[in-house]
C-alpha positions in Angstrom: 32.2 -8.7 -20.5 33.5 -7.6 -17.4 32.9 -10.0 -13.8 29.6 -7.8 -12.7 27.8 -7.7 -16.2 29.0 -11.6 -16.5 26.7 -12.2 -13.2 23.8 -10.5 -14.2 23.5 -11.4 -17.6 22.8 -15.0 -15.9 19.3 -14.0 -15.0 17.1 -15.3 -17.6 13.9 -15.5 -16.2 11.7 -12.7 -17.8 13.2 -13.9 -21.6 12.0 -17.4 -20.6 8.5 -16.0 -19.8 8.4 -13.8 -22.7 9.2 -16.9 -24.8 6.3 -17.9 -23.6 4.2 -15.2 -24.1 2.5 -14.8 -20.7 5.2 -11.8 -19.2 2.7 -9.9 -17.2 4.8 -7.1 -16.3 5.1 -3.7 -17.4 1.6 -3.3 -19.6 1.1 -0.3 -21.1 -1.9 2.0 -20.5 -3.1 4.6 -22.7 -5.7 6.4 -20.7 -6.5 7.3 -17.3 -6.5 4.7 -14.6 -10.3 4.4 -13.8 -12.6 1.3 -13.6 -12.1 0.7 -17.3 -8.5 1.7 -19.2 -7.4 1.6 -22.6 -4.5 -1.3 -23.7 -3.4 -1.6 -27.4 -6.7 0.3 -28.5 -8.8 -2.2 -26.5 -11.2 -1.7 -23.5 -10.0 -3.8 -20.6 -11.6 -3.7 -17.1 -9.0 -2.9 -14.4 -9.0 -4.8 -11.5 -5.2 -4.3 -10.4 -5.3 -0.8 -9.5 -4.7 0.8 -5.7 -6.8 3.5 -6.4 -9.3 2.4 -3.9 -11.7 6.1 -4.0 -11.1 6.3 -8.1 -10.0 9.7 -7.5 -6.8 9.6 -10.3 -9.1 11.5 -13.0 -11.4 13.8 -10.6 -11.7 17.1 -12.0 -11.1 19.5 -8.6 -8.2 17.1 -8.3 -6.7 18.0 -11.9 -7.5 21.5 -11.4 -6.0 21.6 -8.1 -2.6 20.0 -9.5 -2.6 22.2 -12.7 -2.9 25.7 -10.4 0.0 24.5 -8.4 2.1 23.9 -11.4 1.3 27.3 -12.4 2.0 29.0 -9.0 5.2 27.0 -8.0 6.5 25.0 -11.4 7.2 21.9 -11.8 9.8 20.8 -9.5 11.2 21.9 -6.1 15.1 21.3 -6.9 15.9 20.5 -3.8 15.4 18.8 -0.3 12.9 19.7 2.0 15.8 20.2 4.6 17.2 23.0 2.3 15.5 25.0 -0.5 12.7 22.1 -1.1 10.1 23.3 1.4 7.0 25.4 0.0 4.2 26.9 2.0 1.9 23.9 0.5 4.1 21.3 1.9 3.4 22.8 5.1 -0.3 23.4 4.3 -0.5 19.5 3.7 1.7 18.5 6.8 -1.0 20.7 9.0 -3.9 19.1 7.3 -2.5 15.3 7.9 -1.6 16.5 11.3 -5.3 17.5 11.9 -6.7 14.6 10.1 -5.1 11.9 12.2 -5.2 13.9 15.8 -1.6 13.9 15.8 0.9 17.0 16.6 2.8 16.7 13.4 3.4 15.1 10.1 6.1 14.8 7.6 6.0 13.7 3.7 8.1 11.9 1.7 8.5 11.6 -1.8 7.6 7.8 -2.0 5.6 5.7 0.6 8.6 3.3 0.6 10.9 6.2 1.5 8.5 6.7 4.6 9.5 3.2 6.3 12.2 2.1 5.1 13.7 5.4 6.1 11.6 6.1 9.4 12.4 2.2 10.8 16.3 2.1 11.0 16.3 5.9 12.0 14.6 5.7 15.2 15.8 2.2 15.9 19.6 1.6 17.2 21.8 -1.4 18.3 20.4 -2.1 21.8 16.7 -1.2 20.6 14.1 -3.6 19.1 12.1 -4.0 15.9 9.0 -6.3 16.0 7.4 -6.9 12.9 4.7 -9.5 11.2 6.1 -11.7 8.4 3.7 -10.6 6.1 4.5 -6.9 6.6 5.1 -4.9 3.4 8.4 -4.8 1.5 9.2 -1.2 2.3 8.8 -2.4 6.6 11.0 -5.4 5.4 13.7 -2.9 3.6 13.4 -0.7 6.8 14.4 -3.6 9.5 17.1 -5.0 7.0 18.6 -1.3 7.2 18.3 -1.2 11.3 20.8 -1.6 13.5 18.3 -2.6 16.1 17.6 -6.6 17.0 14.9 -7.5 15.0 12.3 -10.2 15.4 9.7 -11.8 13.2 6.3 -12.6 14.7 3.8 -15.3 12.6 1.1 -13.5 10.6 -1.7 -12.1 12.9 -0.5 -14.4 15.5 -0.9 -12.2 18.7 0.3 -15.1 21.1 3.8 -15.2 19.0 3.5 -11.5 19.2 3.7 -11.6 22.9 6.7 -14.3 23.1 9.0 -11.6 20.9 8.1 -8.9 23.4 8.7 -11.0 26.1 12.5 -12.1 24.6 13.2 -7.9 24.7 14.4 -6.6 28.0 11.8 -4.5 29.8 13.8 -1.3 29.5 14.9 -1.2 25.7 13.1 0.6 23.5 10.9 -1.6 21.2 8.8 -0.8 18.2 6.2 -2.9 16.8 5.3 -2.4 13.0 2.6 -3.5 11.1 0.2 -3.3 8.0 -3.3 -2.2 8.8 -4.6 -4.4 5.9 -1.7 -6.6 4.0 -1.8 -5.9 0.3 -1.7 -9.5 -0.8 -4.2 -11.2 1.5 -6.2 -8.4 1.8 -6.6 -9.2 5.6 -6.5 -6.9 8.5 -4.2 -6.8 11.6 -5.9 -7.2 14.8 -4.7 -3.6 15.5 -6.8 -3.6 19.3 -4.8 -6.8 20.5 -1.5 -5.4 18.9 -2.3 -2.0 20.6 -3.0 -4.2 24.4 0.2 -5.8 24.1 2.4 -2.8 23.1 0.8 -1.1 26.0 1.5 -3.7 28.4 4.9 -4.2 27.2 5.7 -0.6 26.7 6.4 -0.7 22.9 6.0 2.0 20.2 3.2 0.9 17.6 3.5 2.1 14.2 0.6 1.4 11.4 1.2 1.6 7.8 -2.3 2.4 6.6 -1.4 2.7 2.8 -4.0 -0.1 1.8 -6.4 1.2 4.5 -6.5 4.8 3.8 -9.6 6.1 2.0 -11.2 2.5 2.8 -11.6 2.2 6.7 -12.7 4.7 9.1 -14.5 7.5 9.3 -13.9 9.7 6.3 -11.4 7.4 5.2 -8.9 7.3 8.2 -7.8 3.8 8.3 -7.7 0.7 10.3 -6.5 2.7 13.6 -9.3 5.2 13.0 -11.7 2.3 12.6 -10.7 1.0 15.8 -11.1 3.7 17.9 -6.9 3.7 18.5 -5.6 6.6 16.8 -4.7 7.8 20.3 -3.0 4.7 21.0 -1.4 4.2 17.2 2.1 6.2 18.1 3.2 6.6 14.3 0.4 6.9 11.3 2.3 5.8 7.8 0.5 6.2 5.0 0.8 6.8 1.2 -0.4 9.4 -1.5 -0.7 6.8 -4.6 -3.4 4.8 -3.8 -6.5 6.5 -2.3 -5.8 9.9 -2.6 -4.8 9.9 -6.5 -1.3 11.1 -6.1 2.4 9.8 -5.4 4.6 10.2 -2.0 4.0 9.6 1.4 4.0 10.4 5.2 4.4 10.1 8.7 2.1 11.7 11.4 2.9 11.3 15.4 3.7 13.5 18.3 5.8 16.2 18.0 9.1 15.1 19.6 9.1 12.0 17.4 8.7 14.3 14.2 10.8 16.6 14.6 13.4 13.7 15.6 12.5 12.2 12.4 13.0 15.5 10.4 16.8 15.8 11.4 17.6 12.6 10.8 15.9 10.6 8.3 18.5 10.2 5.6 16.1 9.5 2.6 14.1 12.6 3.7 16.6 15.0 3.9 18.9 13.9 0.8 15.9 13.6 -1.7 13.8 16.1 -3.5 10.7 17.2 -2.0 7.4 16.0 -3.6 6.8 18.1 -6.8 4.1 20.7 -6.4 1.2 19.6 -8.6 1.1 16.0 -6.6 1.3 18.1 -3.0 -2.0 20.4 -4.5 -3.6 16.6 -5.5 -3.3 15.1 -2.2 -4.9 18.2 -0.6 -7.7 18.7 -2.7 -8.4 14.6 -2.7 -8.2 14.7 1.1 -11.3 17.2 0.9 -12.8 15.1 -1.6 -13.1 11.9 0.6 -13.6 13.8 3.8 -16.9 15.4 1.8 -18.0 12.6 -0.4 -18.7 10.0 1.5 -20.8 8.2 -1.1 -17.6 7.1 -2.7 -16.3 4.9 0.3 -19.9 3.6 0.5 -20.2 2.4 -3.4 -16.5 0.9 -2.5 -18.0 -1.1 0.3 -20.7 -1.9 -1.8 -18.8 -3.4 -4.7 -16.5 -5.2 -2.4 -18.9 -7.2 -0.8 -20.8 -8.1 -3.7 -17.3 -9.3 -4.9 -16.4 -11.2 -1.9 -19.9 -13.2 -2.1 -19.5 -13.8 -5.7 -16.8 -15.6 -5.3 -17.1 -17.6 -2.3 -20.2 -18.6 -4.1 -18.8 -19.9 -7.0 -16.0 -21.7 -5.3 -12.9 -19.7 -5.4 -9.8 -20.2 -2.6 -10.1 -16.0 -1.8 -8.2 -16.7 2.3 -9.4 -14.5 5.0 -9.7 -11.3 3.0 -11.6 -8.6 4.6 -11.3 -5.8 2.0 -11.1 -4.3 -1.5 -8.0 -6.6 -2.2 -9.2 -10.5 -3.3 -6.7 -12.6 -3.5 -7.7 -15.5 -5.7 -5.2 -18.5 -5.2 -3.7 -20.3 -8.0 -0.6 -22.3 -6.5 1.3 -22.5 -9.4 3.9 -20.4 -11.0 3.3 -21.5 -14.6 -0.5 -21.2 -14.2 -0.6 -18.1 -12.7 1.2 -16.1 -15.6 -1.0 -18.2 -18.0 -3.9 -16.9 -16.5 -3.0 -13.5 -16.1 -2.5 -13.5 -19.9 -5.8 -15.6 -20.8 -8.0 -12.8 -18.5 -6.1 -9.8 -20.2 -7.0 -11.5 -23.8 -10.9 -12.0 -22.3 -10.8 -8.3 -21.3 -10.0 -8.1 -17.5 -6.3 -6.7 -15.9 -5.3 -8.9 -12.8 -1.8 -8.7 -10.9 -0.1 -12.0 -10.7 1.6 -12.5 -7.6 4.4 -15.1 -7.5 7.7 -16.5 -5.7 9.6 -15.3 -4.1 7.1 -12.8 -3.0 4.9 -15.4 -2.2 6.0 -19.3 -1.6 5.6 -21.4 -4.9 2.5 -23.1 -3.6 0.6 -19.7 -2.3 1.0 -17.7 -5.8 -2.4 -16.0 -6.5 -3.7 -13.5 -8.9 -4.6 -10.4 -6.9 -7.9 -7.7 -7.9 -8.6 -4.9 -6.1 -11.7 -3.1 -6.5 -12.4 0.5 -6.7 -15.5 3.4 -6.0 -15.9 3.8 -9.1 -16.2 -0.4 -10.2 -19.9 -1.5 -10.9 -21.8 -4.6 -9.7 -22.0 -5.1 -13.4 -18.4 -5.1 -13.6 -18.1 -7.7 -10.8 -20.2 -9.8 -12.6 -18.2 -9.6 -16.0 -14.9 -10.2 -13.7 -16.6 -13.3 -12.0 -17.7 -15.0 -15.1 -14.4 -14.3 -16.8 -12.0 -15.7 -14.2 -14.3 -18.7 -13.7 -13.7 -19.4 -17.3 -10.2 -18.9 -17.6 -9.7 -21.0 -13.9 -11.8 -23.7 -15.3 -9.4 -23.8 -18.7 -6.4 -24.4 -16.4 -8.4 -26.8 -14.0 -7.6 -24.1 -11.2 -11.3 -24.1 -10.2 
């Protein structure tokens, strides 16, 4: 065996967990992604999906995707920079620009690419990137790739953010990047205070709306819109793989920023364009999101009931204010075990263990959708309570 393969072969953690019968990853689903899914021929309550509006099997979206495939085929066979731009891509870019009240927008083949590509593209050696310590992995990847100076502030700690801004030369370009909704903890960025500090210190503000799009704001525009701060949020990033029932990502910003990005972001220039069916699905999803407000309303009805029930039962759920509800276990082994036990009880949840979080902060994450019901919540609470008590977590 060659030296590199020898190094890789030393990684045995998954094999150990598999032998224990509690390996929780790559679990195959044999149905559409909805409030309930089919696994191994069994109906299971899905509490691990990011489809907040429950649109992945909406007939209008499926029809739009099929029609796009009939017209354009299944792929673009090139990057948007060269032969991969369709009029359909340009239509979606204009829809997004209008939706977020920006001059322009651009599409990425994955949401991860948007953050990991944009951040190092627009910041250089004499610039500064300031980020929340709990920002998404794609933001962390972006700051690792940049040649800029990077400064981390403690989670949602505005005094610490100001201290980091004060460390930067007044004339230096500065980029502050934050999640709108933090994907593990479910809490919300203190965007009004962040925007004030950005204005005070001349920093550009970039907000990742991946988990807030479709959930917050008028017509589901996200956290910036929820706070009335679209005009003070310089760069809005989001994904299509959650509320918008497809795949890909985007950024929306002023004309000069979009122009620069389209000619410099390497993951954009050197990656094939989003497939036509996926683009058409997003266009249809945005239309449904804007014109079916009852979906967002039901999402919050279910979410508020779940938040109340888990708090009443004594679960430790942190500071979440969103459909993302973390249930803290604070032990890697028990987190794996309770995930397996819940699946046996008919409830699919996501385990979050170290190194994604510190060992003392391991948790299972529940995500609610507009297609869930109050009955689903009550069923889940009872099953989770049963499993947590069996492992002496609750």
